[in-house]
C-alpha positions as CSV (number, residue, x, y, z in Angstrom):
1,M,-33.9,-52.5,-71.5
2,N,-37.3,-53.3,-73.0
3,T,-37.9,-55.8,-70.2
4,D,-37.3,-53.1,-67.6
5,I,-40.1,-51.0,-69.2
6,L,-42.5,-53.9,-69.1
7,M,-41.6,-55.1,-65.6
8,A,-42.8,-52.0,-63.7
9,P,-46.4,-52.1,-65.0
10,I,-46.5,-55.9,-64.4
11,I,-45.3,-55.6,-60.8
12,I,-47.8,-52.8,-60.1
13,F,-50.6,-54.9,-61.6
14,M,-49.7,-57.9,-59.6
15,I,-49.3,-56.0,-56.3
16,I,-52.3,-53.7,-56.5
17,V,-54.8,-54.6,-59.2
18,A,-54.8,-58.4,-59.2
19,P,-55.6,-58.9,-55.5
20,I,-58.4,-56.3,-55.6
21,W,-59.8,-57.9,-58.7
22,L,-59.7,-61.4,-57.2
23,I,-61.4,-60.2,-53.9
24,L,-64.2,-58.5,-55.8
25,H,-64.6,-61.5,-58.2
26,Y,-65.0,-64.1,-55.4
27,R,-67.2,-61.8,-53.3
28,S,-69.6,-61.5,-56.2
29,K,-69.5,-65.2,-56.8
30,R,-70.4,-65.9,-53.2
31,Q,-73.3,-63.4,-53.3
32,V,-74.7,-65.1,-56.5
33,S,-74.4,-68.6,-54.9
34,Q,-76.2,-67.5,-51.8
35,G,-79.4,-66.7,-53.8
36,L,-81.9,-64.0,-53.0
37,T,-82.1,-62.3,-49.7
38,E,-85.5,-61.9,-48.0
39,E,-85.7,-58.3,-49.1
40,E,-84.9,-59.2,-52.7
41,Y,-87.5,-62.0,-52.6
42,S,-90.2,-59.7,-51.3
43,Q,-89.3,-57.1,-54.0
44,L,-89.5,-59.8,-56.6
45,N,-93.0,-60.9,-55.4
46,E,-94.1,-57.2,-55.3
47,L,-93.0,-56.8,-58.9
48,I,-94.7,-60.0,-60.0
49,S,-97.9,-58.7,-58.3
50,R,-97.6,-55.4,-60.1
51,A,-97.0,-57.1,-63.4
52,D,-100.1,-59.2,-63.0
53,K,-102.2,-56.2,-62.2
54,M,-100.8,-54.3,-65.2
55,A,-101.6,-57.3,-67.4
56,Q,-105.2,-57.4,-66.1
57,R,-105.5,-53.6,-66.8
58,I,-104.2,-54.0,-70.3
59,D,-106.6,-56.8,-71.0
60,T,-109.5,-54.7,-69.7
61,L,-108.4,-51.7,-71.8
62,E,-108.1,-53.9,-74.9
63,S,-111.6,-55.4,-74.4
64,I,-113.1,-51.9,-73.9
65,L,-111.4,-50.7,-77.1
66,D,-112.5,-53.8,-79.0
67,S,-116.1,-53.2,-78.1
68,E,-116.1,-49.4,-78.7
69,S,-113.8,-49.2,-81.7
70,P,-113.2,-52.6,-83.3
71,Q,-110.8,-51.3,-85.9
72,W,-108.3,-49.8,-83.3
73,R,-105.7,-52.5,-83.8
74,S,-105.4,-52.0,-87.5
75,R,-104.9,-48.2,-87.1
76,D,-101.4,-48.7,-85.6
77,E,-100.0,-50.1,-88.8
């Protein structure tokens, strides 16, 4: 009787959930192995460019603060 209770969820899992799970798993594996698309590559390059500009701005702001207020770094602590 206990096996009858367990068999129904196992059968439902094997018929419905397992195939969907396998399809989605291998689809995601294929997408990862294909690498970046052209759109993703251009987005990545744009983000790199923005990060470089932001780093330059931060360096500029720090140099301005260093010249105008040399003790600004020790105030944060």
